[in-house]
C-alpha positions as CSV (number, residue, x, y, z in Angstrom):
1,X,153.7,61.0,23.8
2,X,152.8,62.6,20.5
3,X,152.3,65.9,22.1
4,X,155.7,65.8,23.6
5,X,157.2,64.8,20.3
6,X,155.5,67.8,18.7
7,X,156.9,70.1,21.5
8,X,160.4,68.9,20.7
9,X,160.0,69.1,16.9
10,X,157.3,71.5,15.9
11,X,157.1,73.8,18.9
12,X,160.5,75.4,18.5
13,X,159.9,75.9,14.8
14,X,156.6,77.7,15.3
15,X,158.1,79.7,18.1
16,X,161.1,80.6,16.0
17,X,158.8,81.8,13.2
18,X,156.9,84.1,15.5
19,X,160.1,85.2,17.3
20,X,161.7,86.2,14.1
21,X,158.6,88.1,13.0
22,X,158.4,90.0,16.3
23,X,162.2,90.6,16.4
24,X,162.0,92.1,12.9
25,X,159.2,94.4,13.9
26,X,160.8,95.3,17.2
27,X,164.1,96.0,15.4
28,X,162.3,98.2,12.8
29,X,160.6,100.1,15.5
30,X,163.8,100.5,17.5
31,X,165.7,101.7,14.4
32,X,163.0,104.3,13.8
33,X,163.0,105.4,17.4
34,X,166.6,105.1,18.6
35,X,168.3,105.5,15.2
36,X,171.0,102.8,15.2
37,X,173.2,104.4,12.6
38,X,170.3,105.0,10.2
39,X,169.2,108.4,11.5
40,X,170.3,111.2,9.2
41,X,172.9,113.5,10.7
42,X,171.8,117.1,11.2
43,X,174.8,118.0,9.2
44,X,173.2,116.7,6.0
45,X,172.0,119.3,3.6
46,X,168.5,120.5,4.2
47,X,165.8,119.5,1.7
48,X,164.8,122.1,-0.8
49,X,161.4,122.5,1.0
50,X,163.0,123.6,4.3
51,X,163.9,127.3,4.7
52,X,167.3,128.0,6.2
53,X,165.7,130.4,8.6
54,X,163.0,128.0,9.9
55,X,162.6,126.4,13.3
56,X,163.5,123.0,11.8
57,X,166.7,124.3,10.4
58,X,167.6,126.0,13.7
59,X,167.1,122.8,15.7
60,X,169.0,120.7,13.2
61,X,172.0,123.1,13.2
62,X,171.9,123.1,17.0
63,X,172.0,119.3,17.1
64,X,174.8,119.2,14.6
65,X,177.0,121.5,16.6
66,X,176.1,119.6,19.8
67,X,177.0,116.2,18.4
68,X,180.3,117.7,17.1
69,X,181.0,118.9,20.6
70,X,181.0,122.6,19.6
71,X,179.1,123.8,22.7
72,X,180.1,127.4,22.1
73,X,178.6,127.3,18.6
74,X,175.5,125.5,19.9
75,X,175.1,128.2,22.6
76,X,174.4,130.7,19.8
77,X,171.0,129.1,19.4
78,X,170.1,129.9,23.1
79,X,168.5,133.2,24.1
80,X,170.9,133.7,27.0
81,X,170.7,136.8,29.2
82,X,173.8,138.9,30.0
83,X,174.2,137.4,33.4
84,X,174.3,133.8,32.0
85,X,176.6,134.6,29.1
86,X,179.5,133.0,30.8
87,X,177.5,129.8,31.3
88,X,176.1,129.7,27.8
89,X,178.1,126.7,26.6
90,X,177.2,124.8,29.8
91,X,173.6,125.6,29.4
92,X,173.7,124.4,25.7
93,X,175.2,121.1,26.9
94,X,172.7,120.6,29.7
95,X,169.8,121.4,27.3
96,X,171.1,118.7,24.9
97,X,171.2,116.2,27.8
98,X,167.6,117.1,28.9
99,X,166.4,116.7,25.3
100,X,168.1,113.3,25.0
101,X,166.8,112.1,28.4
102,X,163.3,113.5,28.4
103,X,162.2,114.1,24.8
104,X,162.0,111.8,21.8
105,X,162.8,114.9,19.6
106,X,162.0,114.6,15.9
107,X,163.0,117.8,14.0
108,X,160.7,116.7,11.2
109,X,157.7,117.7,13.3
110,X,158.9,121.3,13.4
111,X,157.9,123.9,10.8
112,X,160.1,124.1,7.7
113,X,158.9,127.7,7.0
114,X,160.8,130.8,8.0
115,X,157.7,132.2,9.7
116,X,157.3,129.1,11.8
117,X,154.0,127.5,12.7
118,X,151.3,130.1,12.2
119,X,148.4,127.8,13.2
120,X,149.2,127.5,16.9
121,X,148.3,131.1,17.7
122,X,151.8,132.0,18.9
123,X,153.2,134.3,16.2
124,X,156.6,134.8,17.9
125,X,157.3,131.3,19.1
126,X,157.0,127.6,18.3
127,X,156.7,124.7,20.7
128,X,159.4,122.0,20.4
129,X,158.2,119.7,23.2
130,X,156.5,119.6,26.6
131,X,158.1,118.4,29.8
132,X,156.4,117.5,33.1
133,X,157.9,119.1,36.2
134,X,158.1,117.2,39.5
135,X,154.8,118.8,40.5
136,X,153.2,117.4,37.3
137,X,153.0,120.9,35.7
138,X,153.5,121.1,31.9
139,X,156.6,123.2,31.0
140,X,157.1,123.8,27.2
141,X,160.4,123.9,25.4
142,X,159.9,126.8,23.0
143,X,161.7,128.5,20.1
144,X,161.3,132.3,19.6
145,X,161.8,134.2,16.4
146,X,164.5,137.0,16.8
147,X,164.1,139.8,14.3
148,X,167.1,140.5,12.1
149,X,168.4,140.3,8.6
150,X,167.9,137.5,8.3
151,X,165.7,136.6,11.3
152,X,166.7,133.7,13.5
153,X,165.0,131.1,15.7
154,X,166.5,130.6,19.2
155,X,165.5,128.6,22.3
156,X,163.4,131.0,24.3
157,X,164.8,132.7,27.5
158,X,162.0,131.0,29.6
159,X,163.2,127.7,28.3
160,X,166.8,128.5,29.0
161,X,165.9,129.6,32.5
162,X,164.5,126.2,33.3
163,X,167.4,124.2,31.9
164,X,169.2,123.9,35.3
165,X,166.1,122.7,37.1
166,X,165.4,120.1,34.4
167,X,168.9,118.9,34.4
168,X,168.9,118.6,38.2
169,X,165.9,116.4,38.1
170,X,167.4,113.9,35.6
171,X,168.3,110.3,36.5
172,X,166.6,109.9,39.9
173,X,168.0,112.8,42.0
174,X,168.0,110.7,45.1
175,X,170.7,108.6,43.6
176,X,173.0,111.5,42.9
177,X,174.1,111.6,46.6
178,X,174.7,107.9,46.7
179,X,176.4,107.1,43.4
180,X,179.9,108.0,42.2
181,X,180.2,110.5,39.4
182,X,181.6,108.0,37.0
183,X,178.2,106.1,37.1
184,X,176.3,109.3,36.4
185,X,177.8,109.9,33.0
186,X,176.0,109.1,29.8
187,X,176.9,105.9,28.0
188,X,175.7,104.4,24.7
189,X,172.3,105.5,23.5
190,X,172.3,108.4,26.0
191,X,171.8,105.9,28.8
192,X,173.6,106.6,32.1
193,X,176.1,104.0,33.2
194,X,174.1,103.3,36.4
195,X,171.1,102.6,34.2
196,X,173.1,100.1,32.1
197,X,174.1,98.3,35.4
198,X,170.5,98.3,36.4
199,X,169.4,96.8,33.1
200,X,172.0,94.0,33.5
201,X,170.7,93.3,37.1
202,X,167.0,93.4,36.1
203,X,167.2,90.9,33.3
204,X,167.9,87.8,35.6
205,X,165.4,89.3,38.1
206,X,162.7,89.3,35.4
207,X,163.5,85.8,34.4
208,X,163.3,84.6,38.0
209,X,160.0,86.4,38.7
210,X,158.5,85.1,35.4
211,X,159.4,81.5,36.4
212,X,158.0,82.0,39.9
213,X,154.7,83.6,38.6
214,X,154.4,80.9,35.9
215,X,154.8,78.2,38.5
216,X,152.2,79.8,40.8
217,X,149.7,80.1,38.0
218,X,150.2,76.5,37.0
219,X,149.8,75.4,40.6
220,X,146.5,77.3,40.9
221,X,145.1,76.2,37.6
222,X,146.4,72.7,38.2
223,X,144.4,72.4,41.4
224,X,141.3,73.5,39.5
225,X,142.0,71.1,36.6
226,X,142.6,68.2,39.0
227,X,139.0,68.5,40.2
228,X,137.5,68.1,36.8
229,X,136.6,64.7,35.2
230,X,138.4,65.3,31.9
231,X,142.1,65.2,31.3
232,X,142.4,67.6,28.4
233,X,142.7,70.6,30.8
234,X,145.7,68.9,32.5
235,X,147.4,68.4,29.2
236,X,146.6,72.0,28.2
237,X,148.3,73.3,31.3
238,X,151.4,71.2,30.4
239,X,151.4,72.6,26.9
240,X,151.1,76.2,28.1
241,X,154.1,76.1,30.5
242,X,156.4,78.0,28.1
243,X,153.8,80.6,27.0
244,X,152.9,81.2,30.7
245,X,156.5,82.1,31.5
246,X,157.0,84.3,28.5
247,X,153.7,86.1,29.2
248,X,154.7,86.7,32.8
249,X,158.1,88.0,31.8
250,X,156.5,90.4,29.3
251,X,154.0,91.7,31.9
252,X,156.5,92.4,34.7
253,X,159.4,93.6,32.5
254,X,157.9,97.0,31.6
255,X,157.0,98.2,35.2
256,X,160.3,97.0,36.6
257,X,162.3,98.7,33.9
258,X,160.3,101.9,34.3
259,X,162.1,102.3,37.7
260,X,165.3,103.1,35.8
261,X,163.7,106.2,34.2
262,X,165.3,105.5,30.8
263,X,165.2,108.2,28.1
264,X,162.2,108.2,25.8
265,X,163.8,106.5,22.8
266,X,165.2,103.6,24.9
267,X,162.0,103.4,27.0
268,X,159.9,103.2,23.9
269,X,162.2,100.4,22.6
270,X,161.8,98.5,25.9
271,X,158.0,99.0,25.7
272,X,157.9,97.7,22.1
273,X,160.0,94.7,23.1
274,X,157.7,93.9,26.0
275,X,154.7,94.1,23.7
276,X,156.5,91.9,21.2
277,X,157.2,89.3,23.9
278,X,153.6,89.5,25.0
279,X,152.4,88.9,21.4
280,X,154.7,85.9,21.1
281,X,153.4,84.4,24.3
282,X,149.7,84.9,23.2
283,X,150.1,83.5,19.7
284,X,152.5,80.7,20.9
285,X,149.8,79.7,23.4
286,X,147.1,79.7,20.7
287,X,149.3,77.5,18.5
288,X,149.6,75.1,21.3
289,X,145.8,75.1,21.8
290,X,145.3,74.4,18.1
291,X,147.7,71.5,18.2
292,X,146.1,70.1,21.3
293,X,142.6,70.4,19.8
294,X,143.8,68.7,16.7
295,X,145.2,65.8,18.7
296,X,142.0,65.5,20.7
297,X,139.8,65.4,17.7
298,X,141.9,62.8,16.0
299,X,141.8,60.7,19.1
300,X,138.1,61.0,19.4
301,X,137.7,60.1,15.7
302,X,139.8,57.0,16.2
303,X,137.6,55.9,19.1
304,X,134.5,56.2,16.8
305,X,136.0,54.5,13.9
306,X,136.6,57.6,11.8
307,X,140.4,57.8,12.2
308,X,141.2,57.9,8.5
309,X,138.8,60.7,7.8
310,X,140.1,62.7,10.8
311,X,143.8,62.2,9.7
312,X,142.8,63.7,6.4
313,X,140.6,66.7,7.4
314,X,142.0,67.7,10.8
315,X,145.6,68.4,9.8
316,X,144.4,70.4,6.8
317,X,142.1,72.6,8.8
318,X,144.7,72.9,11.5
319,X,147.2,74.3,8.9
320,X,144.5,76.7,7.7
321,X,144.0,77.9,11.3
322,X,147.7,78.3,11.8
323,X,148.1,80.3,8.6
324,X,145.1,82.5,9.6
325,X,146.6,83.0,13.1
326,X,150.0,84.0,11.6
327,X,148.3,86.6,9.4
328,X,146.3,88.0,12.4
329,X,149.5,88.0,14.5
330,X,151.3,90.0,11.8
331,X,148.5,92.6,11.6
332,X,148.3,92.9,15.4
333,X,152.1,93.3,15.7
334,X,152.2,95.9,12.9
335,X,149.4,97.8,14.7
336,X,151.2,97.6,18.1
337,X,154.4,99.0,16.7
338,X,152.6,102.0,15.1
339,X,152.5,100.8,11.5
340,X,149.4,102.0,9.6
341,X,147.5,98.7,9.2
342,X,144.5,100.5,7.6
343,X,146.8,102.0,4.9
344,X,148.4,98.6,4.5
345,X,145.1,96.8,4.0
346,X,144.0,99.5,1.6
347,X,147.2,99.1,-0.4
348,X,146.7,95.4,-0.5
349,X,143.2,96.0,-1.9
350,X,144.6,98.2,-4.6
351,X,147.4,95.9,-5.4
352,X,145.2,92.8,-5.0
353,X,145.2,92.1,-8.7
354,X,149.0,92.1,-8.9
355,X,149.2,89.8,-5.9
356,X,146.6,87.5,-7.3
357,X,148.4,87.3,-10.6
358,X,151.7,86.6,-8.9
359,X,150.3,84.0,-6.5
360,X,147.6,82.5,-8.6
361,X,149.2,79.0,-8.6
362,X,149.5,79.1,-4.8
363,X,145.9,80.2,-4.4
364,X,144.8,77.6,-6.9
365,X,146.6,74.8,-4.9
366,X,145.1,76.2,-1.6
367,X,141.6,76.2,-2.9
368,X,142.3,72.8,-4.5
369,X,143.1,71.4,-1.0
370,X,139.9,72.9,0.4
371,X,137.9,71.4,-2.5
372,X,139.5,67.9,-2.0
373,X,138.7,68.1,1.7
374,X,135.1,69.2,1.3
375,X,134.4,66.6,-1.4
376,X,136.1,63.9,0.6
377,X,137.6,62.6,-2.6
378,X,140.0,60.4,-0.6
379,X,141.5,60.0,2.9
380,X,144.9,59.5,4.3
381,X,145.7,55.8,3.8
382,X,143.5,55.3,0.8
383,X,144.8,53.6,-2.3
384,X,144.0,55.9,-5.2
385,X,144.7,56.3,-8.9
386,X,144.9,59.9,-10.1
387,X,145.9,60.3,-13.8
388,X,149.0,58.3,-14.2
389,X,149.8,58.1,-10.5
390,X,148.7,55.2,-8.3
391,X,149.5,54.6,-4.7
392,X,148.6,55.2,-1.0
393,X,147.8,58.7,0.2
394,X,150.3,59.6,2.9
395,X,149.7,63.3,3.5
396,X,147.2,66.1,2.3
397,X,148.9,69.5,2.6
398,X,147.9,73.0,1.8
399,X,149.8,72.9,-1.5
400,X,150.2,69.3,-2.5
401,X,149.2,65.7,-1.7
402,X,151.9,63.0,-1.2
403,X,151.2,59.6,-2.7
404,X,153.4,56.6,-1.9
405,X,153.6,54.4,-5.0
406,X,154.0,50.7,-5.2
407,X,157.7,51.2,-5.9
408,X,157.9,53.0,-2.5
409,X,158.6,56.3,-4.1
410,X,156.7,59.5,-3.1
411,X,154.9,61.5,-5.7
412,X,153.7,65.0,-4.7
413,X,150.8,66.2,-6.8
414,X,149.8,69.9,-6.6
415,X,146.3,70.1,-5.2
416,X,145.1,72.4,-7.9
417,X,145.9,69.9,-10.6
418,X,144.7,67.0,-8.5
419,X,141.3,68.6,-8.1
420,X,140.9,68.5,-11.9
421,X,142.1,64.9,-12.3
422,X,139.9,61.8,-12.6
423,X,140.4,60.3,-9.1
424,X,139.7,56.6,-8.6
425,X,139.6,55.7,-4.9
426,X,140.0,52.1,-4.0
427,X,139.5,52.8,-0.3
428,X,135.8,53.5,-0.6
429,X,134.7,50.2,-2.2
430,X,132.6,47.9,-0.1
431,X,133.5,44.7,-2.1
432,X,136.1,43.6,-4.7
433,X,135.2,42.2,-8.1
434,X,136.6,38.9,-9.4
435,X,136.4,39.0,-13.2
436,X,138.2,36.6,-15.6
437,X,137.8,34.8,-18.9
438,X,138.2,31.0,-19.2
439,X,138.8,29.3,-22.6
440,X,138.1,25.7,-23.4
441,X,138.8,24.0,-26.8
442,X,136.1,23.5,-29.5
443,X,136.0,19.7,-29.0
444,X,134.3,20.3,-25.6
445,X,130.8,19.0,-25.8
446,X,127.7,21.0,-24.7
447,X,127.2,18.7,-21.8
448,X,130.8,19.3,-20.6
449,X,130.2,23.1,-21.0
450,X,127.1,22.9,-18.8
451,X,129.0,20.8,-16.3
452,X,131.9,23.3,-16.1
453,X,129.5,26.2,-15.8
454,X,127.4,24.7,-13.0
455,X,130.5,23.5,-11.1
456,X,132.2,27.0,-11.3
457,X,129.0,28.7,-10.1
458,X,128.6,26.3,-7.3
459,X,132.2,26.8,-6.2
460,X,131.7,30.5,-6.2
461,X,128.5,30.4,-4.2
462,X,130.0,28.0,-1.7
463,X,132.7,30.5,-0.7
464,X,132.0,32.1,2.7
465,X,133.0,35.7,1.5
466,X,130.9,35.7,-1.7
467,X,128.3,38.4,-2.3
468,X,125.4,36.1,-3.4
469,X,123.3,38.7,-5.2
470,X,125.2,38.5,-8.4
471,X,127.3,35.5,-9.6
472,X,127.7,35.3,-13.3
473,X,129.2,32.3,-15.3
474,X,128.3,32.3,-19.0
475,X,129.6,31.4,-22.4
476,X,130.1,34.8,-24.0
477,X,132.1,34.2,-27.2
478,X,133.4,31.8,-29.8
479,X,137.0,33.0,-30.5
480,X,139.3,31.9,-33.2
481,X,140.6,29.0,-31.2
482,X,138.3,28.5,-28.1
483,X,134.9,28.7,-26.5
484,X,135.0,31.5,-23.9
485,X,133.4,31.6,-20.4
486,X,133.2,34.9,-18.6
487,X,133.2,34.8,-14.8
488,X,132.1,37.7,-12.6
489,X,131.5,37.6,-8.8
490,X,132.0,40.0,-5.9
491,X,133.6,39.2,-2.5
492,X,132.7,40.9,0.7
493,X,136.2,42.2,1.6
494,X,138.1,45.4,1.2
495,X,141.5,43.9,2.1
496,X,143.4,43.5,-1.1
497,X,145.7,40.8,0.4
498,X,142.7,38.8,1.5
499,X,141.2,39.0,-2.0
500,X,144.5,37.8,-3.5
501,X,144.2,34.6,-1.4
502,X,140.6,34.2,-2.4
503,X,141.3,34.5,-6.0
504,X,144.3,32.1,-5.8
505,X,142.2,29.4,-4.1
506,X,139.3,29.8,-6.7
507,X,141.6,29.6,-9.7
508,X,143.0,26.3,-8.4
509,X,139.4,25.1,-8.0
510,X,138.6,26.2,-11.6
511,X,141.5,24.1,-12.8
512,X,140.2,21.0,-11.0
513,X,136.7,21.6,-12.3
514,X,137.9,21.7,-15.9
515,X,140.0,18.6,-15.5
516,X,137.2,16.7,-13.8
517,X,134.8,17.5,-16.7
518,X,137.1,15.7,-19.1
519,X,138.2,18.8,-21.0
520,X,141.1,21.3,-20.8
521,X,142.1,24.9,-21.2
522,X,142.4,26.1,-24.8
523,X,145.5,27.8,-26.1
524,X,145.8,29.9,-29.2
525,X,146.0,27.7,-32.3
526,X,145.3,27.8,-36.0
527,X,144.4,25.1,-38.6
528,X,146.2,25.3,-41.9
529,X,144.9,23.4,-45.1
530,X,147.5,22.6,-47.7
531,X,146.0,22.2,-51.2
532,X,148.4,21.2,-54.1
533,X,147.9,23.2,-57.2
534,X,147.1,21.4,-60.6
535,X,147.2,17.6,-59.8
536,X,143.5,17.2,-58.9
537,X,144.2,15.1,-55.8
538,X,142.0,15.6,-52.7
539,X,143.5,17.7,-50.0
540,X,145.3,16.0,-47.1
541,X,143.9,15.9,-43.6
542,X,144.3,19.2,-41.7
543,X,147.5,19.9,-39.8
544,X,147.0,21.5,-36.4
545,X,149.6,23.4,-34.5
546,X,150.3,26.5,-32.6
């Protein structure tokens, strides 16, 4: 039952945390790859380090003219022969489509120098990208340097000659004869309209297949688990139902969507999303396993009479495991989406002092919780006194400990401060001390004092819950107005309510013992002697009063 409650309460919260993390990373990767409004326009001014006559400047200007729809101007960047001069604008347009569909072109990778890239061995040309033909042969997209004053960089004639063939192979050629022309036009993100329709159709197909695969896997593993003698594997399969489905969806999404032959930017976004879903499924499943292990350990501890200790340590170490898992998930996700994890870790090492200074209180409380757990200073349910706070321990978290006071308020003490406090734990005592003082008046005789002492000690030793090794009843002082007995005895109970009843019964018995001895309890009093001054008469008898 508790596992189902956790699924309803804690599970969505943990999944939402991992989901938000992965969505942030996927979105960041998608922004970098697709450029949702954040990619700089080629019309922006070139940086001062980029030469106007460089390959990078030429490609940026070509893209600027193409995005503006000036295909005639864009065709000036193509080395077109005389026979194809009339088709130059069409070739420029088709080349732009090929680059959008087949190449994740990043002009920043091109040389910013007027002489181009002199390290590739091609003095007259620079390679922009490489395409694979239908036969699997590499076909480069090249720029060539055309002499002049100033010199210019143009798409090579060999590249221009291949534009029609590349364009004809776009978007699954076998569909061209079966789809209307309206569906073969480019839509948002340079994705054909038929591809958008395919995406809309594949999403419910992926969901249905993931449900089917998840059900088949659960059925197979369920048959195996049913043959075992334990029940934890059956509960584990129930816990992993959601992660199974998400894992299956992430696995089958990428191969199914590859059938649509999306352009590289959108395809990379789809792959990043599939990896993100796969990471969510894996770490979601690990969180479920940690929760199930925590519940099993607590249950086993309850059966062996160590439930209080388990409720103290197991949630604490479970939280530490979850935090560690979140950190690992973050690092793996960053690595999957191409972020330099090594550089990040090195930067964290360099900035570790600043982070430590900024988070020193958090780290102090974290280590305080570990210290309290390792020392076993108290357990959940113990009655403790720490500084000025006294109450029952309700929860030991990573940052603070919650103590329910006798007024039913909750005091949360930071673990770092609590580790330095003097902690008095009432839950670990094996017996409870009865200690009290009993005063009788000075007119009590020695015989009566002995009778009272012996009777009180006998009453204490006759109690069935007494700890018989030490029972002390002695006259310890002569105060201003009474003779004082000190009574000390231990009772074999740790239940405070039971001890209150024991003390109540014994106090009534002490009252009867004092009365039967012919004496009484003393009360604070003082004797005043009044002596008249100057008449020489003897003093009057003493006057006694409170």
